C-alpha positions as CSV (number, residue, x, y, z in Angstrom):
1,M,0.0,0.0,0.0
2,A,1.3,3.4,-0.9
3,S,0.9,6.5,1.3
4,Q,-2.6,8.1,0.8
5,L,-3.8,11.5,1.6
6,A,-6.4,11.2,4.5
7,F,-7.3,14.8,4.5
8,R,-6.1,18.3,3.8
9,S,-7.5,21.6,5.1
10,K,-6.4,25.2,4.7
11,Q,-8.3,28.1,6.2
12,Q,-8.0,31.5,7.6
13,H,-8.3,31.6,11.4
14,K,-8.3,34.8,13.4
15,A,-5.1,36.7,12.4
16,G,-3.5,33.8,10.7
17,L,-3.7,30.7,8.6
18,I,-4.2,27.1,9.6
19,E,-3.1,24.2,7.3
20,M,-3.6,20.6,8.2
21,V,-2.4,17.6,6.2
22,V,-2.6,14.0,7.2
23,W,-1.5,10.9,5.2
24,T,-2.0,7.2,6.0
25,V,1.3,5.4,5.5
26,P,2.0,1.7,5.1
27,K,4.8,1.8,7.8
28,P,5.1,4.1,10.8
29,V,7.4,7.1,10.4
30,R,10.0,6.0,13.0
31,P,10.2,6.5,15.8
32,S,6.4,7.0,15.7
33,E,4.4,3.8,16.0
34,H,1.2,4.6,14.2
35,G,0.2,4.6,10.5
36,F,0.0,8.4,10.0
37,K,2.2,11.1,8.7
38,Y,1.0,14.6,9.6
39,R,1.7,18.3,9.5
40,L,-0.5,20.8,11.2
41,V,0.5,24.5,11.4
42,Y,-0.9,27.8,12.5
43,V,1.0,30.7,10.9
44,V,0.6,34.4,11.8
45,D,2.5,37.1,9.8
46,G,4.7,34.5,8.2
47,E,5.7,33.0,11.6
48,R,4.8,29.5,12.9
49,V,3.0,30.0,16.2
50,V,1.8,26.4,16.6
51,G,3.0,23.3,14.7
52,Y,2.5,19.6,15.1
53,D,4.3,17.0,13.0
54,N,6.0,13.6,13.1
55,E,9.3,14.1,11.3
56,R,11.4,11.0,10.6
57,G,14.0,10.6,13.4
58,K,12.1,12.9,15.8
59,G,8.7,11.3,16.0
60,D,5.6,13.0,17.3
61,H,6.2,16.5,18.5
62,K,4.8,20.0,18.6
63,H,6.2,23.5,18.3
64,L,4.7,26.2,20.6
65,C,6.0,29.7,20.0
66,G,9.4,28.5,18.9
67,V,9.8,25.7,21.5
68,E,9.7,22.0,20.4
69,V,8.2,19.5,22.9
70,P,7.2,15.8,22.5
71,Y,3.6,15.0,21.7
72,R,1.8,11.8,22.6
73,F,-0.3,10.7,19.5
74,V,-3.5,8.9,20.3
75,D,-5.5,9.2,17.1
76,V,-6.2,11.8,14.3
77,E,-9.3,13.2,16.0
78,T,-7.4,13.8,19.2
79,L,-4.5,15.3,17.2
80,V,-6.7,17.9,15.6
81,A,-8.5,18.7,18.9
82,D,-5.2,19.1,20.7
83,F,-3.8,21.3,17.9
84,M,-6.9,23.5,17.8
85,A,-6.7,23.9,21.7
86,D,-3.1,25.1,21.4
87,V,-4.1,27.4,18.5
88,E,-6.9,28.9,20.6
89,A,-4.5,29.3,23.6
90,A,-1.8,31.0,21.5
């Protein structure tokens, strides 16, 4: 099975732009252990304010105002809810 786009969304939000992209993948993006590759970002004035991704070699993590911290992936629904909560808090 090849990677497949699960969903993509791009929308204005308050003073910025939210873009969310999630793919299903045949093998986990190590060290993540689930079958998704994702990138969610909230950008204001060209600067990333909130970002979630699971980059190869780093695994699941998030960026909050320039600080990178680990993220515990549960499922895609929780991922989006957690991301939006951080966007609202920013």
